[in-house]
N, C-alpha and C positions, 0 to 999 in steps of 0.2 A: 144705645140705651146702656148705661152703666149698671151692672148686676152687683148686688151684694151678697156673697155666700153665706147665707144664714139659715138654710133649709135643712130640717132634720132628714136624713137620709133612710134610716132603718127604725124599726120598732124599738130598738135599744136607745136609739137617740130620742124618740118621742116620749118614751117612758122615763124621763129623766128631768130632774130640776136642780136648782143651786140657789144659794143664798149666801149672805156674808155674816160670819159671826166673829166675836172677839175671843181668840184662844181657843182652845179645845176642852173647855170646861164641860162636864156632863150637863149643867143646867143651860148652857148657852147651846149644847148641842140639841137638846129636846126642843128648845125655842126654835132652832133652825128647822128641825124635823117638820115642827107644825107649819112653817112659812113654806117648806118645801112641798108639804102635802097639798096646800092650797094651790101652788103654782103647778104642779104636775096634774091636778084634776083639770085645771083650766087649759093647761098645754094639751093635753090628751083629748078634751071634749070640744074646746073651742067656746065654751059657755063661761063668760066672765061672771056670771050672776052666781055660781056655785058657793064661792067663800062666804057669800052673805046668808046663805041659807043655815036656819036654826040648827039643823043636824049636824053642822060642821063643829059645833062645840064639843060634842062627844068623841066625834073623829079626832080632832086635834089632841085630844087628852091621850089617845093611843096611836099618835102619828107614827112613832118609832116602830111600831110593829108591821107598817106596810113598807118599810124601807128593806129592799133586798141586801143592798150594800152601800156604803158611803165613802168618801175620801175626802181630805182636806188638801188645800194649796195655800201656801202662805202668801199673801197679797204684797208682802214686803220682803220677799225672797231675795237675797243678796244684799239686804240692809243690815248691818250688825245691830244688835240689840245695845241699847244705851244703858239699861239698868235691869235688875231682876225683874221689876214690875213688866218691863216689855217683854221678857221672855214667855209669859203667860197671856198677855193681853194683845198680842199682835193680830190684826185682822186676817180672817183666813176665808178663802171661799169654801163653802161646804157642798160638796157634789153628791146627790143622792140618786140612787138606781133603783127602779121599781119593776116589777113584773106585771104583765097584763092580768094574769090570774088573781093577782091582789088588788089592782086598782079598778078593773072593770066592774067587779061587783059592788065596790064603793060608788061608782058613778050610777050604777043601776039603783043602789039604795036612795040616791039624790034625784031620781027621775032623769038621769042623763045617760049618756052612751058614748063610746069612742068615736072620734071623727078620724077615720082611717084612710079616706079617699085622698087623691093627691091634691095638695094644698096649691092653690093658684098663686103664680107669681105676678104680685100687684105693680103696676105702673102707676108711681106718684106724681099726680100733677098737682103741684101747689103753688098758689099766689100768695106772696107775702107782702105785708105793708106795715112800715113803722114810721110814723110822721110823713116826712117828704119822700123817704125811700120806699120804693115798691117795685117788686120783680117778680118772676117765674122762676121757682127753684129748677136748676138743670143739673145735668151730670158733671160739668166742667167748672163752673163759676166759683172762684175762691170765697165768695161772700157765703155760699151755701154749704161749705165743707163741713161746719160743726153740725149742721142740720141734717145732712146725708147720713154723717156718722151717728148721730142720735136716733135716726129713723131706723138705721140697720140694728142698732142696739135694743130698740123697742121691739123689732121682729122676732129677735131671738127666742124669748121665753114661749112665744105661740109657735115655734117651729115655722115661720113664714119667710118669704122671700120678697124683697123689694127691689125696684129698679126706678131710674130717673130719666127723663127724656134728656136727649143732647139739646144743644142750641139749634143745631140744623134741623131736628125733627120738629121743635116747637115753630121755627121760622116757616118751614115748609107747610106746616098746618095752619099758619096764621094766627098763632096762640102767643099773645103776650099775656101778661098777668091779668090785664082788664078784660080781654077776650076769655080767657080760662074761666072767669066768674060766671060768664053767661053762657059757657059751652055746654051743649047736650051730652049726657053720659053716653049715648049711643056714639058720638064721634070720638069722645075719648078712649071708649072701649076698642072701636076700630082702630084709632092710632095705636093703642097698647098692643094689639094682637100684630100690627104691622112691624112693630119694633122688638117682637119677641117675647112679649109679656102675655099673660092670659087675660087680664081685665085691668081697668082703671079704678084708682082711688083718688078722688078729688078733694083737695082741701083749700081753705081759705084761712090764712093766718093774719091776724090784725092785732097790733099792739094797742092796749087800752091803759091809759094812765089811771082812769077811774077805776079800772078793774085790778090795778097793779100787775097786770100781766097780760098774756095773750088770750084773744077770743079766737078760738079754733072751730070752724064748721067743717063738716066731713059728709061726702056723699059717695055711695057705692050702689050699682044697680045689679040685681039678681033675680032672674025668672021674670022679667017684665016690670018689676018693681024697683023704684030708687028709694034707698034708704038713707035718711038724714040724721045726723047727731051732733051735738056741740058740747063743748066744754069752755069754761070762761075763767079769767084770772089765774092761769097756770104758766109755768115755764114751758118751753117748747119741748123739753124731754117729756114732760107729762103729756102735753098735746099729742105728741106722736104715739105715747103709749095707748091713749084713749083711742087714736086712730086704728091702731093695729088691733087692740082688744074688740073694738066694735066690728072691724071687718072680719075677723076670726068668727065672732059671734054670728054675723049673718051668713057668711060663707058655710059654717058648719050646720046650717039649717037652725038655729037657736033663736032666730028673730031679731026684732029691732033693739039695738043697743040703747041703754039707758041714757 
């Protein structure tokens, strides 16, 4: 089973976030601080509902006061400027570092808490269908390369780690894409553990011309309960972000994903 190394390894890693800003203007930096505050609160707590809380409006207005340190990385590093405008407007990654002593009280004020236990490594079992093309996503098929990369990128903001089954593992378990759709989560969890992951995340990805995008259904079992959530009419990047945010919300003890 192929592992994508995206898991935060230290508290310093966990209490950090990043966003993209244009240039290093103060106004853009303050906007970036607001987005980074949203991101770090979800990253630390696992609760994707926090940014929608009404208390966040006031917290965002002073987002910069929670930042312990920040730095930029030019996303066009090595590419010469073409004009003076480009000198100031080049896109940068803005990295923000926070201290638990500053973020934990904010979480408490929102009725939340840090999720500091080990984050399970998820084995992703995904059945994909678009027109007459259908297959189970595996760790090796070239057709799934962009999807595997996208899933890994979706896991980064939540400090999660994802893996994908090999062709041999799926074959030995008798799991093609059709069998996956009907597989019990207990069977998938058992296979995930045999392959070195902690538990399974099941997904069904079906293209819909009517929805102008993918219909994605997700399942994850925890403490004897199977949670189900869905998103419709999105690209697969967003479908995978919804999957990871939902999994984090469940695993952190914050309940049913929206």
